[in-house]
Structure formats: C-alpha cells, structure tokens
N, C-alpha and C positions, 0 to 999 in steps of 0.2 A: 529591590525589596526593602521596605522600611521596617527596621527592627523595633524601633521604640516609638512608633507613631509619627505623625507629622511634626515638623519642627515648629518653633514658635513663629507666630505671625509677625511680619515686619511692623515696626512702629509706624503708626499713622502720622502723616505730615501735620505739622503745627498749623491749624486752620487760620487763615487770614480772611477777615471780613471787614470791608470798609464800605459804608459806615458800619459801626459796631451794632447799632440798633436801627435798621431800616424801617420805614413806615411813616405814616402821617403823624403830625403832632396833635394829639387829641387827649382829652381827659381820660378816656377809656384806655388809650395806649399807655399813658403814664401809670394808671392804676394797675395795668397788667405787668409793667416792668417792675413795679415795687409791690407785687403781690406778696402777702405774708410778711410784710415789713411794718412793724408796729409804729415806727417813727414817721411813716408817710402820712401826711395830712392834706386834705383837699376840702375847701369850704367855699361857699358862695359869698361874694362881697357885693353889697348894694352901692350904687353911685348916687350921690346927693342930687335930689331934684329929678330923678329918673327912675323908671321902673326896670331899667336894664341892670343885669347882674353879671359880674365877671367871676371866673374861677380862680381862687388863690391856692397855690400848691407850694408846699415846703416840707423839709425834713426836720423834725424836732431834734434839737441838740446841735444841728448844723447852722441854724440861724439864731440871731439874737432877737427875742420876741419883742423887746422894746423898739428895736429898729423897724421891724415889720409894722408895728402899730403906729409909730410916729412918722415913718417915711412913706408908707403906702396906704394904710387904712385910714389914718386921720385926714389926709388931703382928699381922699375919695369921698369921705363922709361929710366933711365940713367946708371944703373949699368951694365958695360960691362961683368962682370962675369956671369950674368944671360942671356946674349944675345945668341940667337941661340941654347939654350939647348932644348932637347926633353921635352915634357910636363911632363912626369912622373919624369924625373930627376929634372926639375925645381920645381915641387911640393915637392919633397923630400928635396931639399935645402931650400925652404921657410919654410917648417915644422921644419927643423933643426935650423932655425935662420938666414937665409940669409938676411931677411929684418931687419929693424932697431927697430922693436917693442920689448919691454922688455918681453912681455908675448904673446905666440902663442900656440894655442891648435887646434888639428884636431877634427872636429865634423862630425859624420856620421849619426846622427838622427835629425829629425826636432825639437823635443822637446828641446834639449839642445841648438841648434842653435838659436831658438827663444828667449830662456832665455838669451843667450849672447847678442843678439841685444838689448833687453830691459835693460840689465845691462850696456850698453854703449860700446859694442864692435862693430867692423865692420867685415864682412865676405867676404872672397874671395871664390867664388864658382868654383868648378871643372867643366870643360865643360862636359855637359851631366848629371850633378847632381850626387848625391850619397855621396858626402863629401864636406867639406869646411874647410878653415882655419880661425880661430877666433883670431883677434888681439885686444889687450887691448889698446884702444884709447879713453877712457871715458873722460868726461869734468872735473870730480872731483870738480864741483862747489859746494860750501858749504858756510854756514855762518861762519864768522870769530870767533875765540875763544874770548870770552868776560868774564866779571866778572859775577858770579852767582847773579841773581836778587832776588831770594827768600831766599837764605841762605847766608847772608852777611858774608864776610870773613874779620875779623878785623886784625888778625896777621898771617893768613894762606895764601896759594897761591891764586892768583886772577883768575885762569882759571876755566872754566866751560864746561861741556859736550855740544856738539852741535848735530845737527841732522844726521851727517855723521858717520856711524858705524866705519869705519876704522880710522877716526880722533879720535874717543873716545877710541878705543883700543890703539892707539899710545899715548894718554894721560896717560892711565894706564901703558903702558910700560915705559914712562918717569918717573913716580913716583915709580914704582916697577920694577927694572932692573934685578930681580932674574930670572935665567933660568928655575926655577921651575914653573913659571907662565904658566898656560895652558889655551888655548882658543879654544873651539870647537863651531861649527856653525850648526844651524838647520834653516830650512825654515818654517815659520808659516804663514798661510793665503792662501786660495786657489786662491783668486783673487789678493791680494796684494803681495804675495810671498816675505814676509818680512824676511830678514836674522836676526836671533837672536843668539847672542853669549853667551855661558856659560863660566864664567871666575872663576878660582880658583887657589890656590897655592898647587901644588902637595907636599904631605908630611905634610901639615898643615891642610887643609880642610878634613873633614871626608868623606871617599869615599861613604858612604851610602847617605849622603846629596847630593853629586854631582850627583849620580845616580838617586836619587828621583827627583831632579830638572829637569834633562834631560828627564826623563820619563813624568813628568807633562807637559813639553813643547811639547813633541811628541803627547800627548793626546789632545792638543788644536786643534780642528777641526772647524775653523771658516772661513768666507769669507775673512776678512781683519783684520790685526793687525795694527791699526792706532792710538790708544790711550793707555795711561798708564793703564787704566782699563782692557784692554785685557790681561795684565800680572798680575795685582794685584788681580783680581777677579778669574781668571782661575787657577793660580798657586797654591794658598793654598787650594782651593777646599771647603772653608767654606763660605757660603753665608748668614748664619743666624746671622751675627755679623757686627756691623758698625766699629769695631776696625780693623785697618790694621794689616795684618799678614806677610807682607813683607815691607821692608823699601826702599823708593825711595830717591835719592839725586841728586842734580845737580853738586856736588863738587867731582872732581876726587880724591882729598886727602882723603875725608871721605870714598869714595868708596874703595880706596886702603887700608885704615886702617881697614876696615871691612874684606877685603881679608886677610890681615896680621893676623887678629884675628882668622881666620879659617872659615869665612863665604863664601858663594858662591854668585857670582855676575852675573847679567844678563844685557846685553846691546842689544838694538834693533835698527835697521835702522829706522830713522825718529823720534826717541824719544830722546830729549836732556837731558837725565837723565839715571842713573843706578839704578838697583834694587838689594837689598841685602836680602839674606835668610840664616838662619832663622832670624826673628826679634821678640824680646820680648818687654814687656812694658818698661823695663829700657832703651832699645836702643832709644826709641822715646823721652825720657826726657833728653838725653845727647846731648850737643851741641859740634860741632867740635872745638869750641874755648876753651873747658874745658881743653884740653891738652896744650894749649898755655898760660894759666893763671897759676899763683901760685897755688899750690895744696890746700892751705887753702881757697883762694878766690874761686877756682873752686868748692870746697866742699860746701861752703856757698851758692853759686849760685845754685848748684844742690838741696840742701835742700829747697831753696826758691821756685824752680820750683815744687817740690813735694807738698809743702804747698799751692802753688797757684792752683795746680791741685785739691786738696781737696776743696779749696775755690770756684773755678768756678763750681764744681759739687754740693756742699752741701749748699752754702750760700743762694741762692734764696729759696730753699725748707725749710731750717731752719728758715728763716725769716717768711715765710707764716705759718709754723707750730706754731711758737711761738706766732705770733700776733693773729692767729685764734683760737688756742686751749690751749696754755700754757702761757698766759700773766704774770702769777705769776712768771715765771722763768726769766722774764726781770727785770733788776734793776728798781726801782720805778720811779725815775726821768726820765729815758729813756722811760719807758712805758707811762708815762703821756705825754711826748713830742710827741711820736708816735701817741697816741690816739687823742691828740689835732690837730695834722696835718691831721688826717684822718676823722675828724668830718664832713667836707664838701664834702668829696669824695663819690660819689654815688655807687662805686663798692666795691666788696669784695676784701680782700687782695690777694686771689688767682687770681681773674680775672685781677686786675691791674698788678700783677707781670707777668702773662702770656702775657698780652698785651704789656708790656714793653720789655719782652724778644723777642717776635715776631718782634716788631718794631726795636729792636737792630739788629736782623738777617736780616731784610729787608734793613736797612741802610748799613750793611756790604756787602750784596750781590750787592746792587746798586753801592757802591763804587768800588767793584771789577770789575764789568762788563762795567762800563762807562770809557771813556778816563780819563787819570790822572787829567787833569785840571778840567773837569766837575765833576769827582768823588770827588775831594776835596770840590767843591762847594756844592754838595749834602750832604756830610758829615757835613759841617758847618751848612747848613740850617736845616738838620735833627736834629742836636744837639740842635739848637736854638728852633725848634718846640717841640721836645720831652722833652728837658730839661727845658726851661723857660716857653714856652707858655702852655704846658700841666699842669705844676704845678700851674701856675697863674690861669688857667681855672678850677682848682680843679678837673681835670680828674684823676690825680695820686697824690700820696703824695710824699713829698721830701724824706722820708725814703726809699721807694721802689726804687726811682731813684738812690739813693746812693748805695743800695744793688746790683741792676742789673749792675750798672756801675763798681763797684768793681769786681763783678763776671766776667764781660766781659773783663776787663783789665787783670785780673788774667789769663784768658784763653789765652791771647796773649803771655804769657811767655812760653807756650809749644812750643818747637822748631819745631815740626812736625805738619803740617797742617792737615794731614790725621787723626792723633790722636785728634787734636783740634775739627774737625768736629764730631767725635764720642762723645766727651765730651759734645758738645752742645746738641746733641740729648738726652743724658742721663740727662743733666741738666733740660731740660723741663720735662722729665718723673718724676724725683725726686721732682720737684716743684709741679706737680700735686698730687703726693702721699702725700707730706707734707700738701697740702691744703685740701685733703680729709680725711686723717687719722691722722694728727698731726705728732708728733715725732715718733710714732709707724710706721706710713706709711713711713716716711723718713728712719727709721732704716731698715724696711723690704725691701725698694728699694735698700739700700746700700748692704744688704745681697744678694739680687738677682744679683746685679752688680758684687759682688765679686765671687759669684757662677758661673756667666756667664764667667768671666775672667778665673777662675780656670779650666773651662772645655775646654778652648782653648789651642791649641799648634801650633807652627810654625815649620813644618818639624822636629817634634820630640822634640822640646824644649818647656817646659812649659811656657805659656805666662806671668805668674805672677812672673817671675824672675825680680828682685833679691829676692823676698820673698819666692818663691817656692824652690830655690836651695841655699839660703843663700849667694848669690854673692853680698857682700856688696860693691864691687867696682863700681857697677852700681849706687850707691847713693853717697858714700864717695870716692872721688878720692885719691888714695895713692900718695905719692911722687914718681915720675917716676923711680928713682933708686930702689925703693922697689916693683914696679909693675912687677913681674918676670914671671907671669903665664897668659896664655890665659884663657878665661872663661870656666868653667867646662861644661856647658850645650852644648857647641859646639862639645864636644867629639873628639877633634883633636888628632891625633897620637903623636904630639909633642906639649905639653902644655907649655914648658918653652920658653920664648921669649928673655931673656937676662940673663947674669950671675947673 
C-alpha cells in the first residue's frame, strides 16, 4: 500500500543525438533553426553577368559586415572572371578560392552549417539546397590584452590571457616558438559548444598524461562550460577534497613554463586563464617571480611561504588549545597578560576565536564582491568595528584579535587563491578540534589533514610532493645554471632541460 502516493519519477537520461540537427541543408531548414531570432538574416545575391542568384545567410553581430561586402559580395558583383559562368563552374571556382576570403569550406549537412553560422561565418547557399560555401568573416571582437590582475608581475611579462581562445593560443606561441608545441581541440557543452584546447610539448610531456587529460575532457557531458569550475572539478574527478588538483593561471609565461616542465595545459573559449595538470602542493606555493629573483632571496621567500602556511593553519587552533587546556605551557607573564585581558570577556576562547574567524571571512567576502571604492570602505569600517569597538566592548580579547589577524595575513602569502580557500576551511576545523580536545585534538586534526593530502593524486602525481618524492627544488630554488632536470613526478621522456 502506498501511503503518500507514487514516488518521484526517475530522472530521464541525458539525450544524445548525433548529428545535433539532422536533415538537408536548405534555406527553409536554416530559417526553421533560427526561427524567432532577430539577428538571423538571409538575402539573395546576384552574380555579375548572370541571372542566377545565390542565398547569403549570416548572423548579425557575429560577422564583420565590411568583410562580407569586400570578400564575398564585391567579387560576385564586379569580378569579370566570374561573369557568365555556368552555375556548377562558378561554384567550383568559388570553392577553389575565387573569392577573397582566406578560409572557405563546402558544407553538405545542416549541423555543420549551423555551427559555422554561430561561429561567425556566412553561407552562400546553392540554388535548390543541398550544399553551401562557408566563408570565415567573423568579427574577432575581443578584450585587449592587459596586465594580469590577480597575479601581479613584477619582473616578468605584463600580458595576460583573455576570453578569446585563438588569442590565448597565439600568446602561448609567442612565448614558446618550438615546433614541438601541440594543440588539439575538443568541443565541451551541449548547449555552449565551447572549444577547449589541450596544449603540450611533444617529446617532453608524458604521453599518458596527455591521453588521460583528453579522455577526461571527452567524458565531460554537461550543458554549458561557462566557468572555471567546469574544468577544475570535472577534470581531476575528486570531489571529496577542497584542495585544488589542477592549477589555473592568468599569466602566459607561467603557463608556458609549466608546459616546458612537462605539464599539460588546457585553454577554453570564454575563460581568461589557462589550466595546468598535474598540479601538486609544491606548485601552489611557488610564485612566478621566484625565477626572476636571486636564488637565495627566492629560497628565503619560499621558506617564508611554507612557514606562513603552517601559521595560518595551526595558530588559531594552538591558541585555543593552550588557553583552554594547557595554560601551563604558556610563559607565565604571557599567561597572566592573556588571563587579565579575558577576565571581562563573557565568551569562551573557542567561541571568540570562531566568531572572529567568521567575521574575518565575512569582511573578506564583502570586500571582494563590492566595487573597489566601496569595498575599501567596508574593509576600513569592518577593521574599526572588529578591531577597536569589539575589544573596547569586552566582546573579544586583544590576544585572540592578534592571533586571528596574524593567521589571516599569513594566509595571504599563499600565491594561489584556490589553495588559500582550502586552508581557510581546515583552519576553522583545526580551531574547533583544538578547542574541544586541546593539543591532542589539534595533533589529531593535523594527522587527518596529512593523511587526506597523502591520499590525493593529480593525474598520477602524489599531491604531497615535494615531500612524497623528495623533490627539494619545490622548496629550495637552486641557482638556475644548476637546475638541469625537470621534476621526476612528471615522468617526462626528456628530463634534462639544459647542459
């Protein structure tokens, strides 16, 4: 007996249809596909010296009108060599390049013809239907190349990836002029039809990694690829971790350095960044500027980042554990100072630490989402309220304010924001464990974190490199003349990169 009626119907399967638009290529079929589309245009074009007319089809805004006029219409109307030719001869000459367009392809099915129109081509339809000539007359409108906003370049190149895929591949070509550079393309997204390019250096990148990345892209079956998450979450296939398993960058020089090391790159239309795989923990703590600085300075800064990583993770939890469970481990004068400051605070050390950590995240999120001018004002007001007013009102103690501030600032030294977000989540978890179980809980949480990281891999590379494979170059930068080999974990066929 069913008490509450029938259960929910099972989800229907994701329909697969190849080709996407079956049927003959005719003007009527194209008009039906683009019904109720104000940008769809179809007009008759007369051929010089002939009573024959051809159908010209295009999408306004996707084509450059001057190119249509100069490359297609003007030769048809004025070129005497085309005048008076029989239709089939005229068609063969146009297909062979008699018109001025750089790219021309003959299309015989509706599916590819529609894809060309959406991509910015115009079509000349054969009278009676059945085939068409597709001319590359796209607008190529794009945002100009500018400096990277999130990855500041001090001594490196000032160019950054943009939303146009071909512009991004040209930036890679300008940085890496090697003929071994390979670029293959796939289309991801049933509705967005987003071109995605896989980029690698033949003879340097491991062929298994290239094949695995290509297969992972083929397996992505979604409606639209419109955000970075569609790549960073689907590619590695691990959803039970907040830590990034592929690395994204706005800088072509950093992207190309990864390719030269033997990694595989991914570029997608509409995304102003590149993705590199595999990516291990050491990659996220290296700055592109490390190779522009003196090797001793770069090594010192790298060590500082690793120390700051430990500080941002463990400092709040260690403070709560020591104050709540182990005050005897705190130096006497410091312990007396902390206890005196906390006498009038009505909350426990754990609660005020969590309260301040959450307030810190709220202020950071508000500063990111608001316009820059308003965001600065919110940050100042939030600092005054959280810093001065909360301490004066005896809601929090000065010591916990200093601890959370130091931990927050230490987190900003992490060069990669994806890793910084994962560290913030674990910082909260370790603070809770330290407040509930003292140093034992903090140590247990650290062991859980290490075990979690040890269980991760990125396309066959252990995530805890440099510790898993002994690759000390991830922490200590060697002098460049001594840095002769590519990383072991990338398993490249040619590890040596200089004499």
